[in-house]
N, C-alpha and C positions, 0 to 999 in steps of 0.2 A: 574353873569353878575357886573363886579366891576366897570360901571361906566354907564350913558347913552350917548347918543349922544353928547352933549354939552362936551369938551374936556376937563378935569379936565387938567389944566394949572400951571406952576407955582409953582407946589406942591415944589419942592427942597426946597424954602422958609421958608417951615414949618418945623421949629424946635422945636415948642414948646411941653413941657414934660407935660401931663394932666394925675394926679394921682387920678383914682378911680377905682370904680365898678362900669363896665362896662355892660349895662342890656342886657337882650338877644335879637335878633332880635323880635320885635314886629307883627303879623301877625292880631291883632284884634284892630286898632289903631284907633283913637275917629273921626278919619271924616278919606274919601277914597280922596287916590291919583290916577288921572286920566294919571300925567305924573309923570316922575323923577323931585325933586327939584333944580334948579339951581341957583348958587350964582353967585354975582359979579365977587368974587374972589374967584373959588372954589379949594378944595387943601385934603389935613390929616393931622393926629396929631400921634404921639405915645399917647395909653395909656396904662395905666395897668390892666388888667383886674382883676376878682375874683381869681384865681387861683395861683395871683403876677406877672404873665407870661407879656411882652407888647407885644404889638397886634398895626394894623392901625386901627386908625377911620379915615373915610367917610365927611368931611364935611357937603359936596353936599348933601346926602341921610340921615345923622347923626345916621349911620350907624358903628357899630363895623368888623372888620373884626373877623371871631372865637371869637364870646363875651365868656364870664365868666373861660371858660379852660383856653383858648389860642392856638394860633395854631397848635403848634408842638401835644398837646395832641386831638383837636379832629380831626387832618389828621389823626393822627394812629388810631383813636377810627374808624369813617366813615369809611376811605379807606382805611387802612391797613390791621387792624384785622380781624372786621366783611369780610371783600372780602377774606378771608383765601391768602391775595396775594401769598405771597413766596409759599406757597401749588399750586396755578393756574400756573406762573409763571415757577415751575420748571414742570408742566404736557403740557404749552402750546406752545410745543417746538421751534419751532427759532426762532418764533417772539411773543412779544405781544404789543398792539396796548391802550392805555391809551387816553382818551381823557378829556381834563382838563376845563370845562366849567366853566370861569370866573377863570381866573388867580390873580387875584390881586396881592399879593405880592407873591406867589410864592413858598405859604408854602406847597399847596398841594402837589404837584411834588418834592419839595424838602427831604419835611418825604418822599417823598415813593421811591426817590432815596437815606434815608437816612437808607431805613429798609432791601435794598440789600444785599442778601450772596451769598456769594463760593455757598453754598447749592443749590440757584436757578440758580447759572449760565447753566444750560439747555438750557434755553432760552437766546439766544446769544447776540440778538438784543431786547431791547426794544423803543418804539417809541409813544412819547409823541405829543401828539395835544392838545396847548395850542390855546383858543380862549380868545380874551376881548375887552370890547372894547377902554381902552386907556391903555397904560403905565407907567400913572403917578404915579396909587400906586406903581408899583416897582420900579421907578428910585426912588423915596420916601423911600423903603422900603434898599433899596442900601445903602443911603446914612447916612441910621442908623443901620447899621449892629450891631453896639453895643449895640444896645437893641434889635437886633432881631438875634439872636447866629446863627442859624437853615442855615440862608443863611453865614455861614462862609465857605469857600473854594468853594463858586459855582460865586463868583462875575464877574470872567473874563471870566466863561460860559454864564451867565444873562445881560452880557456888550455886549459881540456874540449877545445871540439873539435877546433882545433892535435892535443892530445895523444892523445886518442881518434877522433877522425873520428866521434864524435858528443856529442850533449849533448840531455839534455831538463829543464825547468824552466816554472816558470807564470810569466806574465807576463798579470794583469789579466782573471784568468778564463780564460784559455784555460792549455792545456796545450800547449805547443813543443816539437816533437819535428826537431831540428835532426842532419841528417849531413850527412856534405861526404865529394866523393871526386877526389880528386887525381889526375891523369894528361890524356891527349889528349884533349879532349873529343871529337871526333868520330871518334877511333874507342873511346872509352866508347859513344856514340850509337851504334855500326854494329853494334855485339857483340848473344847473343843475351840473356847478362843484363840488356842494358837493356827489358829487355821485361818485368823483374821488377820495377822504376820506379815508383810509385804516381805514377797518368797525374795531370797537371795541371790548374789551375783558373787558373795565373796563369805566365808563362813572363817574366821581367827578362833580358831578350838585353844584354846588357855586355860586350863584344868592342873587343877595342883595334880599329882601321879596316882596312878591307880592302888599303889599300896594306900598310900595315905586316902582317897577321896573315891573308892570304887564305884559308885553309884555314877559318875561323870564319865564311863569308859565301858559300860555295859553295853551288849549286843540291842536291847530291848532300845534302849537312850537312840544310838545312833541309826536305828530302824525310824523311829519317829522324826528326829530328824531329815533323813531322806525320803518320807514318804509326803512332806510340808515342800520340798523342792517342788520348783515350775520344770518340768520337762521339756519347756519353752527355753528356758531361761540356761545357759552354761555358769555351774556356778563352783567355784574350789573350793575344800577346805583343809590347810596347812595345817599341820602342826609337827608341835616340838618331839613329837615320840617316833620311835623307828622302830616299837616292839613289833614282836611278830604277831603277839596276839592281838594290837590294834591291827594290823592292815589286816589278819584273818575279819577279828569283824568290824574292818570299811565293808567289803568287800559281798560282805553277807546280807550287809543291812542295806547294800545295792550299788554301792559305790564302786568307779574303779580306781584304783588305787597306783599308787609310784612311790619311786625314792623322792623325797623332797631333799631342798640343800642342805649344806651343812651353815650348821652356827657357831664355831666355834668349839663349843662343850662336844658335839659330834659332827663325825665324818658324815652323815645322812642323817636326815632326817623322812615328813612321809610327806606326801602331797593324794587325796582323794579328789574326786570329780562326777561330777551326772553327764558328762561326756570325756569317752575315751579319747578326744584327741588333745582334751586341756592338759593330758600328762605328759609330760616333756621325755619320762624314764620308768616307761611303765615297768610294774614285776610282769616278769612272763611264767613260762614251765619251768624253768630250774630254780625257779623261788620254793616250789611246791615240794621240793623237798628237802627244803631249809624247814618247810612248814612238819613235815615228816616225822623230822629227826629232832626238830625244838623240842625241850620239856615244858614250855612254858605260850601253847599256840592254841590252848581251847579255850572263847570268847566268855565274859564274865556274861551270865545269865543273869544275875541277881544280883545285886551289890553287897558283897562280900571276895574279897580279894582272894584270889590263891594261881596257885601255875599249877599249869596240866597238861598234859600232851593233848592232842590234838582226838577226841574221839574218831573210830570209824564212820559216822552217820556224820557228825561236821565234814571230814573229806568231803565225803561222795555230794554235800552243797557245795562245797568248797569246787568239788571240780567242776561245775557246772558253769560258773560263770561264765559269763561271752566275754573276758577277758582274754582269756585264754586264747580265743581264736581268731582274737585280733593279735597278740604277738607272734613274734616271729621263730622265736624256740622254741 
């Protein structure tokens, strides 16, 4: 999620371009954060990441969106190529649904839209459901399109999305229906209204790191997400994190989990799914030894960041997951 409950306002006044090599998301900070930081004047800046691309940096969270390789390269690696998006679109039939968790500057959904081809036009409707706590990073990005060229051509659509919380347009033979939900995602997903959301084929999970935004990485949150999936609709959930704690959390929530594609900042990420056959490189029993040795494997059971070894009770639950019977090692 691209912000906490504190509204990151007045971002449009931020025009300073700082050029530096942005560090990757830090999952092992020197101190723990039980609540996201709040500044007197929170906002955003443009930064140049190591690849030379520009991205958006949150002053409140002290984190850069898509660090190191930039917005488009990370979105292509995580959400387009490794998910075989075009192939899955072609096979989906009349509709393909994407949950975009952490809209931010809209790099992930826009990169998906830019990847569409006429070949995948058998899927006549692409439905994107974006979630975020605030629209301010998107407002800021739209005021800096000269440095964020992936947004060019989408300015009017994104303005409508901001003002109306929904927009509809055509893109390369597809009807795109895009809606936006603003609010606290863990609260939204726990409501009865969430049951009415279209079930996703793909979940792009791009929240701030657990250290600064722990409420977005808890076991109850991922359990709620999994409960809303349609067992008859194959669904992938890729994310940038490769942490042992996250992978344990996903498995305990009901997902199958595996090693995801590298993004440039990391040699591997994580991909989860509601069907084992969707995972190209599933975690196997050897990985359970790593879990046992790890000092940060126990899931977050509440929105307070901490690192802890896995408990005996959690280990026993993890060992019961059907994934281990399906892996060869």
